[in-house]
C-alpha positions in Angstrom: 152.4 113.0 118.7 151.0 112.7 122.2 149.5 109.3 122.9 145.9 109.3 124.1 144.3 106.6 126.3 140.7 106.1 127.2 140.3 106.7 131.0 137.7 107.3 133.6 134.0 107.0 132.8 134.6 106.3 129.1 136.9 103.5 129.9 134.4 102.0 132.4 131.6 102.3 129.8 133.8 100.6 127.2 134.7 97.8 129.6 131.0 97.3 130.3 130.2 97.0 126.6 133.1 94.6 126.1 132.0 92.5 129.0 128.5 92.3 127.5 129.8 90.3 124.6 130.7 86.7 125.5 134.5 86.0 125.6 135.3 89.3 123.7 137.9 90.4 126.2 139.5 86.9 126.1 139.5 86.9 122.3 141.2 90.3 121.9 143.8 89.3 124.4 144.4 86.1 122.4 144.8 88.2 119.3 147.3 90.3 121.2 149.2 87.3 122.4 149.4 86.0 118.8 151.1 89.2 117.7 148.1 91.0 116.4 146.3 94.2 117.5 142.5 94.4 117.7 141.1 97.9 117.2 137.6 99.0 117.7 136.9 101.2 114.7 134.2 103.4 113.2 131.1 104.8 114.8 131.5 103.0 118.1 134.7 105.0 118.9 133.0 108.3 117.9 129.9 107.5 120.0 132.0 106.6 123.0 133.6 110.0 123.0 130.3 111.7 122.4 128.9 109.9 125.4 126.2 108.2 123.2 125.1 104.6 123.7 126.2 102.1 121.0 125.7 98.4 120.4 127.4 97.6 117.1 131.1 96.8 117.3 133.4 96.6 114.3 136.9 95.4 114.9 139.9 95.7 112.6 142.8 93.4 113.3 146.4 94.4 112.4 149.5 92.3 112.4 147.9 88.9 111.6 147.2 87.2 108.2 143.6 86.1 107.5 144.5 82.5 108.2 146.3 83.4 111.4 143.3 85.4 112.6 140.9 82.6 111.6 143.0 80.2 113.7 142.7 82.4 116.8 139.0 82.9 116.4 138.3 79.1 115.8 139.4 78.5 119.4 136.2 80.2 120.5 133.7 78.6 118.0 132.8 78.1 114.4 134.1 80.9 112.0 132.7 82.0 108.6 134.4 84.0 106.0 131.8 86.7 105.4 133.9 88.3 102.7 137.1 86.4 102.0 138.2 88.8 99.3 137.5 91.7 101.7 139.3 90.1 104.7 136.2 89.8 107.0 135.5 87.0 109.4 132.5 86.3 111.6 132.6 84.2 114.8 129.2 82.5 115.1 128.9 83.2 118.8 129.4 87.0 118.4 127.6 89.5 116.3 130.9 91.3 115.3 132.8 91.6 112.1 136.5 90.9 112.4 138.2 92.7 109.4 141.7 93.0 108.2 142.9 96.4 106.8 142.8 96.5 103.0 143.8 98.6 100.0 141.2 99.4 97.4 142.0 100.5 93.8 140.2 103.5 92.4 137.0 103.2 90.4 133.5 101.8 90.6 134.7 98.1 91.0 137.9 98.4 93.0 140.3 95.6 93.3 140.9 94.7 96.9 144.3 93.8 98.5 144.4 92.7 102.2 147.4 94.1 104.0 147.7 93.2 107.7 150.7 95.5 108.1 149.2 98.6 106.5 150.0 101.8 108.4 147.0 103.1 110.4 146.9 106.4 108.5 146.6 104.6 105.2 143.9 102.2 106.5 141.8 105.0 108.1 142.1 107.2 105.0 139.4 104.9 103.5 136.8 106.3 106.1 134.3 108.9 105.1 134.9 111.4 107.9 137.7 112.0 110.4 135.3 111.5 113.3 134.8 107.9 112.0 138.5 107.5 111.2 139.7 106.6 114.7 140.6 103.2 116.3 140.8 102.1 119.9 143.1 99.3 121.0 140.9 96.9 123.0 143.8 95.7 125.1 145.7 98.9 126.0 142.8 101.3 125.4 145.1 103.6 123.3 143.3 105.8 120.8 144.7 105.7 117.3 143.7 109.0 115.6 145.9 109.9 112.6 143.4 112.5 111.2 142.6 114.4 114.5 139.0 113.1 114.6 138.8 113.6 118.3 139.7 117.3 117.9 137.1 117.6 115.2 134.5 116.0 117.5 135.3 118.6 120.2 135.2 121.5 117.6 132.0 120.1 116.1 133.6 120.0 112.7 133.1 117.5 109.8 136.1 116.8 107.6 137.1 114.0 105.3 140.4 112.2 105.4 140.7 112.0 101.6 138.7 114.2 99.2 139.3 112.0 96.2 138.0 108.9 98.0 135.0 110.8 99.4 133.6 111.8 96.0 134.0 108.3 94.6 131.2 107.1 96.9 128.0 109.3 96.7 126.5 107.5 99.7 129.0 109.5 101.8 127.1 112.7 100.9 124.0 111.3 102.6 126.1 110.4 105.6 127.2 114.0 105.9 123.5 115.1 105.9 122.6 112.8 108.8 125.8 113.7 110.7 124.9 117.4 110.5 121.6 116.7 112.1 122.6 113.9 114.5 125.7 115.4 115.9 124.9 119.1 115.2 128.3 119.5 113.5 129.3 121.7 110.5 131.3 120.5 107.4 134.5 122.4 106.8 135.0 124.5 103.7 136.6 121.7 101.7 133.9 119.1 102.6 131.1 121.5 101.9 132.5 122.4 98.5 132.8 118.7 97.6 129.2 118.1 98.7 127.9 121.0 96.6 129.3 119.6 93.3 129.7 115.8 93.6 127.6 113.4 91.7 124.9 111.6 93.6 124.3 108.9 91.0 124.6 105.2 91.7 123.3 105.0 95.3 120.6 102.5 95.9 117.2 103.7 97.2 117.6 101.4 100.2 121.0 103.0 101.3 119.6 106.5 100.9 116.6 105.5 102.9 118.8 104.2 105.7 120.7 107.5 105.9 117.5 109.6 106.0 116.2 107.3 108.7 119.3 107.9 110.9 118.8 111.7 110.4 115.1 111.5 111.4 115.3 108.9 114.2 118.6 109.8 115.9 118.7 113.6 115.7 117.4 116.1 118.3 117.4 118.7 115.6 117.0 116.9 112.2 116.1 120.3 110.6 119.8 121.1 110.7 120.4 118.4 108.1 117.6 119.6 105.9 118.6 123.2 106.2 122.2 122.3 105.3 120.8 120.7 102.0 119.1 124.0 101.2 122.2 126.0 102.1 124.5 124.1 99.7 121.9 124.3 96.9 120.8 120.6 96.8 117.4 120.7 98.6 115.5 121.4 95.3 117.3 118.5 93.6 116.6 115.9 96.4 113.4 117.1 98.0 111.8 119.5 95.5 108.3 119.2 97.1 109.8 120.5 100.3 111.9 123.2 98.6 108.7 124.5 97.0 107.5 125.6 100.5 110.2 128.3 100.7 108.6 131.8 100.7 105.1 130.4 100.7 103.4 132.8 103.1 101.1 131.8 105.9 98.5 133.7 107.8 100.4 135.5 110.6 97.6 135.0 113.1 97.9 131.2 112.9 101.5 131.0 111.9 103.6 133.9 113.3 106.8 131.9 112.7 107.1 132.7 109.0 106.7 130.8 105.8 105.6 127.2 105.3 109.2 126.0 105.0 110.2 127.5 108.4 107.1 126.0 109.9 107.9 122.6 108.5 111.4 122.6 110.0 110.1 123.6 113.4 107.5 120.8 113.3 110.2 118.4 112.3 112.2 119.2 115.4 109.1 119.2 117.6 108.2 115.8 116.3 111.7 114.5 117.1 111.1 115.2 120.7 107.7 113.5 121.1 107.1 110.1 122.7 106.5 107.1 120.5 106.0 103.4 121.1 108.3 102.3 118.4 110.8 103.5 115.9 108.3 102.7 113.1 105.8 105.1 114.7 108.5 107.8 115.1 109.6 107.4 111.5 106.0 107.8 110.3 105.6 111.0 112.3 109.0 112.4 111.1 108.2 111.9 107.4 104.7 113.3 108.1 106.4 116.4 109.6 108.3 116.9 106.4 105.3 116.3 104.2 102.2 117.5 106.1 102.0 120.9 104.5 103.4 120.3 101.0 100.0 121.2 99.5 100.4 124.8 100.8 102.6 125.4 97.8 99.6 125.1 95.5 96.6 125.8 97.8 97.7 129.0 99.6 95.7 132.1 98.5 95.6 135.7 99.7 92.1 136.9 100.4 90.8 140.5 99.7 91.2 141.4 103.4 94.8 140.4 103.3 94.4 137.1 105.2 96.0 134.0 103.8 94.1 130.7 103.4 95.4 127.3 102.6 92.0 125.5 102.6 92.3 121.9 101.5 96.1 121.8 101.8 95.9 118.5 103.8 94.3 116.6 100.9 96.6 118.4 98.3 99.6 117.3 100.4 98.8 113.6 100.1 99.9 113.0 96.5 102.9 115.2 96.9 104.2 113.4 100.0 103.5 110.1 98.3 105.6 111.2 95.3 108.4 112.3 97.5 108.5 109.1 99.6 108.3 106.8 96.6 111.7 108.0 95.5 113.1 107.0 98.8 111.3 103.9 100.1 109.5 100.8 99.1 108.0 100.4 102.6 104.3 100.4 102.0 103.3 100.5 105.6 105.4 103.7 106.0 103.9 105.2 102.9 100.4 104.4 104.0 101.0 105.6 107.5 102.4 109.0 106.4 99.7 109.6 103.9 97.0 108.8 106.4 98.3 111.3 109.0 98.8 113.9 106.4 95.2 113.6 105.3 93.8 113.8 108.8 96.3 116.0 110.6 93.9 118.9 111.0 91.3 116.7 112.8 92.5 116.8 116.4 92.3 120.6 116.7 89.0 120.7 114.7 87.4 118.0 116.9 88.0 120.0 120.0 87.1 123.3 118.4 83.8 122.0 117.2 83.1 119.8 120.2 82.9 116.6 118.2 80.8 113.8 119.6 82.1 110.4 120.7 81.0 108.9 117.5 83.3 111.1 115.5 86.3 109.9 117.5 85.3 106.3 117.0 84.7 106.8 113.2 88.0 108.4 112.8 89.8 105.7 114.7 88.2 103.1 112.3 89.2 105.1 109.3 92.9 105.2 110.1 95.2 102.7 108.5 97.5 100.6 110.7 99.9 101.4 112.3 98.3 104.8 112.6 96.2 105.4 115.8 94.5 108.3 117.2 97.4 108.6 119.7 99.9 108.9 116.9 97.7 111.3 115.0 97.2 113.4 118.1 100.9 113.3 119.0 101.8 114.6 115.6 99.2 117.3 115.8 100.9 118.5 119.1 104.2 118.7 117.2 102.4 120.6 114.4 101.0 123.1 116.9 104.4 123.6 118.5 106.0 124.5 115.2 104.9 128.1 115.4 107.7 130.0 117.2 108.1 133.6 115.9 111.2 134.2 118.1 113.6 131.6 116.9 114.2 128.5 114.9 113.4 126.1 117.7 109.8 124.9 118.2 107.7 126.1 121.1 108.4 124.2 124.3 104.7 124.3 125.2 101.3 124.7 123.6 99.0 122.4 121.8 96.3 122.5 124.5 93.5 121.5 122.1 95.5 118.6 120.7 96.3 117.3 124.1 92.6 117.5 124.9 91.9 115.4 121.8 94.3 112.7 123.2 92.6 112.8 126.6 89.1 112.4 125.0 90.3 109.5 122.7 91.7 107.8 125.8 88.5 108.3 127.7 86.5 106.7 124.8 89.0 103.7 124.7 90.0 104.4 121.1 93.4 106.0 121.7 95.4 103.0 120.4 92.6 100.8 119.0 89.3 100.8 117.3 85.9 99.9 118.8 85.3 96.3 117.8 81.9 95.5 116.1 79.5 93.7 118.4 77.4 92.3 115.6 79.2 89.6 113.5 78.4 87.5 110.4 77.5 84.5 112.5 74.9 86.5 114.3 73.0 87.0 111.0 73.0 83.5 109.7 69.5 82.9 111.0 68.1 85.6 108.7 70.5 85.7 105.7 73.2 83.7 104.0 76.9 84.9 103.8 77.5 87.2 100.9 77.6 90.8 99.7 74.2 91.6 101.3 75.4 90.4 104.7 78.5 92.5 104.3 76.4 95.6 103.6 74.2 94.9 106.7 77.3 94.5 108.9 78.7 97.7 107.6 75.5 99.5 108.5 75.3 97.9 111.9 78.8 99.0 112.7 78.0 102.6 111.7 74.9 102.5 113.9 76.9 101.1 116.8 79.4 103.9 116.6 76.9 106.7 116.0 74.5 105.8 118.8 76.9 104.1 121.2 75.0 100.8 121.2 76.6 98.1 123.3 73.9 95.4 123.2 74.1 93.0 120.2 70.4 92.0 120.1 69.3 95.7 120.2 71.7 96.5 117.3 70.5 93.5 115.3 66.9 94.5 115.6 67.7 98.1 114.6 69.6 97.2 111.5 67.1 94.6 110.3 64.3 97.2 110.6 66.2 99.4 108.3 66.5 96.9 105.5 
């Protein structure tokens, strides 16, 4: 087999990443000098060849016993045995796992045997996909690729090195889902058949959530992963609320793209390309994209004139998206954020259409639950409007003029990313009433007056609210 070495820009990039970790180059050279071989393995090798940025490094060391490897690493600082039975060491000064190749027995609780001299093909057969079953010698820059993972990367094909091992770990199914979306690759016939029929029991909610997050946060076209689930017949099993949108007709005037499911996938891809201030904001928007129209499955009605109405679908979608998310996450902030945007996702367009007054913007900003802001709400509304392309599966590149106008107005009113703070506080009322429920009611009325009438003077507001008592 022809030997392959990393050269050119990829080699320079890898060298830069190695140099960004203190003493890493020196450590791998010391391992080499001791008779071992340090291979960069897993997703970092894949991402290097895909030209994607990566930070996490996993290194597998061949040719040295655990004690010999520990002896080398201790020359560079304190060492911990992260998993002695699994042959994993951690040097305190580096956020890197140093693992030895191992053999696992079959079954739910496999017996583990460390084998520093294991053939690369046997060691890499434990990996989920061939694109993750490559290693890169950090001294010579030689690629170790026993399952032709590099060829599969170029051909955009997903294969597994070992079908029997693949089905033993149902988490690998979810990795395929996110790889379909992230890398826009297609499973081969063997892998697809495995995924159609394999059991998905036994995966923790947290691990499933992580794989969905990779799909939603790291894909330019996350719809590919969702649509693949539908194509292999598992969408209804995993996301039944979303599957229920298939063939739910929409009014062609407002939605020329097709049914509610097609619209949802376009919105999902549109949302993936929007700007966010954090990964948390993006994740909220992405789950909102999947769940914002779930209520159309029950609310859509055909009128006598042939038009289709989905009046009230935003409120009907809230319990459905909550039900869906509770199977996947325990993150209350995420759940609250998604439900909030789903509930109010029609407001940006409605505000502009009905020429809403400044007070309406301020009231809405105050209603939203953190971390949702008018900016995040308006950003999602832009994605929602772009998910209406009748000429293909990709969302519209332009559009959402009304939603962008909503964002400009919110910025003009200084409530784009914050709420207007109340100018009348409890301490300002102590001269007329003691703290308690009555004061709370007065302050609530005062804040409503402040927003409604645009009052900026504290004394004026105090006099007004006291007159109304």
